[in-house]
N, C-alpha and C positions, 0 to 999 in steps of 0.2 A: 472545391469548397470556396464559397464566396467570402468566408471569414478567415481564410488562411493567414492573412497578414496579422490579424488581431490575435489569433491563436499562437502564432509564432512569437509575437511580442510578449504575450502572457507567459509562454514557456521560458523565454529568455529572462523575464523579470523574476520568475520563480527560481530559475537557475542562479541568478545573481544573489538571491536570498538564501541559497543553499537548500532549496526545497526541491525534491524530485518531482517530476511530472512525466507522463508518458501517454501515448495514444495506443489503445489496444483494441483488437477485435475480441469477439466473445471467446473466453478461454475454453479449452477442451477439458481434459481431466487433470491438468497440472496448473500450478500457479506460475505465471510468467515472472521471471526474476526481476523484471522492471517494477513490479508492484511493491515489493518489500526489500529491494536491494539485495535479494538472495538470502535473507535471514532464515526463512523457514526451510529453504532447500538445504541449508547447512545443518538444521537442527532436527527436523521432524519428517514423519510420513505425512504427505500433504493432501491426501484424498479428501478428508473432511473439509479442510479449508477451501480447496478448489471447488467443491460442491457448493459451499456457502457463497463463494464469489460468483460462480456461474449462475446460481439462482438469483442473487441480488442484481446482477447485471441484466439477466433475462427479464426481470420484472420492472426494470427502470422505465419511467415515463418520460416523455418529451418535456422540455422546459423545466426540469426539476434537478436540483443539486441534492446529492445524497452524501451524508457524512456518517462515518462509522469509525470506531476505534476497536483495537484488539486487546488481547490479554497482555500485551507488552506495553500498553498505554500509548501506542502509536496511533495517530489520527490520519484519516484519509478523507478525501472528497472525490466523488466521481459524478460524471453526468454522461448521458448519451449525447453524442455530437449531433447537432441539427442536420437534417436531411440525410441521415444514415440509419441503417437498421441495426448493424452490429459493430459500431465503432464508438469507443468510449474514451473520455479524457479523464485521467487519474492524476490527482495531486497527493503526494505523500510518499512515504510516511513522514510525518512531522510530529514534534512534541509540543505540548502547550507550556512546558516548563523544563528546565534542565534537571535531569535526575541526579540525585546525590548518589554517592557510592553505596550508602546504606540502603537506599530505595532499590538500587539495582540488585544488591545482594538479597534483599527481602523478596524481590520478584523472582529471582533465580530459585530460591528455596521454595517459594509457593508453587512454581511450575514444575518442580522436581526434575532438574536437569542433571545429567551425569557431569562429572568434573570436566570432561572434554567438551561437552556441549556448553557448559557454563563459560569456559574460556572463549569459545567461538562467540557466544552472546556478548561477552564483555568487549571483545574486539570490535563489534559493530558500534559500540558506544564510545 
């Protein structure tokens, strides 16, 4: 990749800001743990989410940034890397604001988690 130095610089900058990033190929039927720091793997059956991610990545156009957020209020940005067919750069998850304990509890009750799953979710925050 002719832009390898710039991409490496961007990844280091994001890391210094405590924002995850990763380079991924097109996912198969599972969510790579790099995408969400393993949150969904700890909590749920991932088939539906993997299908959504696979469809979104498969429809990605060149020279376009995609932003999405999930039911946990986590934000993500991804793009197809130039001069590749199935290689994508992901940024996230990141939050737009620091959640309060009350908002985390409300989100947990909205999503209907078991007490064990709720503790796993709280541990990620």
